[in-house]
N, C-alpha and C positions, 0 to 999 in steps of 0.2 A: 325191626325186620323179622319176620319169621324165620326159626332154626328148624333142622331133623335132628339134630342132635347136640349133644352138649358141647361147647365148642367147635360146631361148626359154624360154615358159610349161611349165606342165607338158601331157603331152600330150589330147589331145580324149578325152573320158571316161575318163579315168584317176580315180584317188581324185584331191579337191580340183581338177580343171577347173573350170573358170566359164563359166557358158556362153558357146559363141561370138562374140555383139554384145556378150561386156562383156571380152571379153580382147584386151588392150594389142597394139597388133603392133608389135611390134621389127622390128630388124635379124634379119638371118633365113639361115643358111648350111646348106641340108639337103640330104646325102649319098642319094642318091634311089639308085644303084648303083654298085658297083665291079667292078672287074674285069679279065682278063687280055688285053688287044688282039694282042697279038705275044710271043712269046717264042723264042729261039733260044741254043743252047747249041752249041759247039763242042769236040771236045777232036781236032785235025787227028794231033799226033804218039802215040795212043794205039795200043797201051798202055807206049812206053817216058815217054812223060813220068808215068804212074802210080809209075815207079819212087821210090824216095828221089831231092833232090838234093843236088847239094852247094853249093847258091850259093840267096840267095833269086833268087825271082820277081820283074823289076819288073812291076808292078801301075798299068796305068790306068784311070781311072776320070773319065767323059762323063755327065752328066746334062743332060736337058735338056726346057721345062715347055712344052708348048704347048695352048690354047687352044682351040675355036671353039662359037659362039654357036649353041645350038639349036633358041631361042624365046626370047622378050621379057625372061624370068628365066634361062633353064635354062643350062648350059652343059655339055660333056666338055671335060675337061680331063686329059691323058694326059702322065704323067711318066714319062719313057725315059731309061732307064738301061743303057749300054753300058760294059763290062769288060775289058778284056784283059789276060791273061798271060804274059810272057815270061823265057826265061832268054838270053841271050845273041842275040839276037833270030829267035828259034826261038817258037814261039805255042806254050805249055802249054792255055789254052784265050779260047773267046771267049763271050762272052755278053754277051746284047741281050735286052731288057725292055723293053713297052711297056704300060705300064698305069696302066690310067683311071679313072676317075669320073662320072660323072651328076649333075651338084648344082645343085637349086635357090636362087640369092641373091634376097633379096626387103628391099626398103625399106636398099636399100644407096645412101649419095648415091657422085653419079658416079664424081666422084674417088678413091673409097674402091675402086671395084667393081674395076679392076687389084689391087691387093693382096691382096680377097677370092677370086680365084679363082685368080692366080697367086702367089700364097704360102699362106694358109690352106688354099686344097683342095690345092697340093701335101704341106703340111708335114700330113695328115691322110691321103693316100697313101700316105707315105713309109714306115712302119714295115714295112706291110705288101709294098709292094716289094722292100724290106728284104730282109724275110724268105722272099721267093720269091728273090732271089739266089742270097742263105744258102744252100739248101737243092738250091738248081737246082747251084750251084759242088761242094757236098759230096755230091751221089751223082751228080758226072760223075766220081766218085772226086779231088776234091780236098779242103784243109781250107776249111768256108764261107769266102764273102766276107763278110766283116764291113764292112758301110759306114759310117764316121760320119756322124753326122746331118749334113743340110743347112742351114745360113741363108738360108732361101726366098728373104727379103726385102731381104738382099744382094744374091743373084743377079738379082735386078729391075732393085732400083740399077745395077747395072752393066751392065744389059744395057740400061735406061730411057736412061743417059748415053751409052752407043756407039750406040745407033737414035735418039736424042734425044725421045723418053717411048715408054710401053707401053701397051696397050690390052688389055682381053679379046680374044683371038680372035686375039693374037700368038705370039711364045714369049720363053721365057727359057732362055738357055743357060750351062751351068757350063764 
């Protein structure tokens, strides 16, 4: 049965939908929109960087998660991925992506709000951002950069320990 949110019941008006007054209001995480906020790709040594390389490049990937409150239960969450590849301190490419989503979070206890916004939302956005980075590097003349899955819960724990606690509207950085 189709659902309009994580852990939510049937879509209103869908097959088997109960009248609104009878629906139980559980915790909801609704993705209202997702979009590329900023995308940049640089290939500073082209066309020389596109020749077969004799050594493997060193690839560095940095991930950052930021959130800002747009309303009482609405947040914009931005997943930023910056990656560079170098051979012998010479840049092959640099890709920067800010991929965002606007989400509504309802009926979530305050103590779980940070986890919902800074862990669950990036987890939902990541596959789309990963695909954009892979397509961009491939379209730039390199093999697609396939970023390994990220443990956003561990990322939040590390940053909370370093900053003394994380709240929605804050950031988490890898």
